C-alpha positions in Angstrom: 0.2 0.4 0.0 2.8 2.2 0.3 2.9 3.3 -3.4 -1.2 5.2 -3.1 -1.2 8.6 -3.7 -1.9 10.1 -0.8 -4.9 11.1 -0.2 -7.6 12.3 2.6 -8.5 9.2 4.8 -5.7 7.4 4.7 -4.3 6.0 7.9 -0.6 6.8 7.5 2.6 5.5 9.7 4.5 8.3 10.1 8.1 8.8 10.8 10.4 11.6 11.9 13.0 10.5 14.6 10.0 7.8 15.9 7.0 6.0 14.5 3.5 7.1 15.4 -0.2 6.0 13.5 -2.3 9.3 11.6 -5.1 9.8 9.4 -4.8 12.5 7.3 -8.0 14.9 7.1 -7.3 16.9 4.5 -4.8 16.9 2.3 -5.1 19.8 -0.5 -2.2 21.5 -3.0 -1.3 25.6 -2.2 -4.0 26.7 -5.2 -6.3 24.4 -3.5 -6.2 26.4 0.2 -8.1 29.5 1.7 -5.5 32.9 1.1 -5.5 32.9 5.2 -3.4 31.4 7.6 -3.7 27.8 9.5 -3.9 26.7 12.2 -0.5 25.2 12.1 0.5 27.6 9.4 1.8 30.7 10.8 2.7 32.5 8.2 1.6 34.8 5.4 -0.7 32.0 3.5 0.0 30.6 0.3 1.9 33.0 -1.0 4.7 31.7 1.6 4.3 28.1 1.1 5.3 28.8 -2.4 8.3 30.5 -1.4 9.1 27.4 -0.1 8.6 25.4 -2.8 5.5 23.6 -1.3 3.6 21.5 -3.4 0.5 20.0 -1.1 -0.1 20.5 2.6 -1.3 17.9 4.9 -3.4 17.8 8.0 -2.8 14.4 10.0 -4.3 13.6 13.1 -2.8 11.6 16.0 -3.7 10.0 19.2 -1.7 9.8 22.4 -4.6 8.1 24.0 -8.6 7.6 23.4 -9.2 10.8 24.9 -6.1 13.4 23.8 -5.9 13.8 19.2 -3.6 16.3 17.9 -2.9 17.9 14.1 0.2 18.2 12.3 0.3 20.1 9.3 2.8 18.2 6.9 4.8 20.3 4.0 5.2 18.1 0.7 8.0 19.7 -1.2 9.7 18.6 -4.2 7.7 15.2 -3.8 9.0 14.5 0.2 6.9 15.5 3.2 8.7 17.6 6.2 7.3 19.4 9.3 7.0 22.9 10.3 10.4 22.5 11.6 11.8 21.1 7.2 12.3 18.2 9.5 11.8 15.2 6.9 9.2 12.7 7.3 8.2 10.1 6.3 4.8 8.7 5.2 3.7 5.4 4.9 -0.2 4.4 3.6 -1.1 1.2 6.3 -5.0 1.4 5.3 -8.0 3.2 4.7 -10.8 5.1 6.5 -14.7 4.6 5.6 
């Protein structure tokens, strides 16, 4: 499954320095995004993302316990994925939701 195109409602394993299992809630090209700062993207919106070479943004949720859920943004730059600190992420599709 790891060679599938990433899309919403996919279950992914995200690896940076450790691994977690998350869900892609939304994935959009920069052109598809509203031109407003998003939670987790505190910069000047789409123009900054384009200047960074970002092609797509994925919003990924994960749980640390049954009642604690977190969300982070992953940025696709040159076919590779990074967090907001430019740490390289490995995203592997491991399932589909619904």
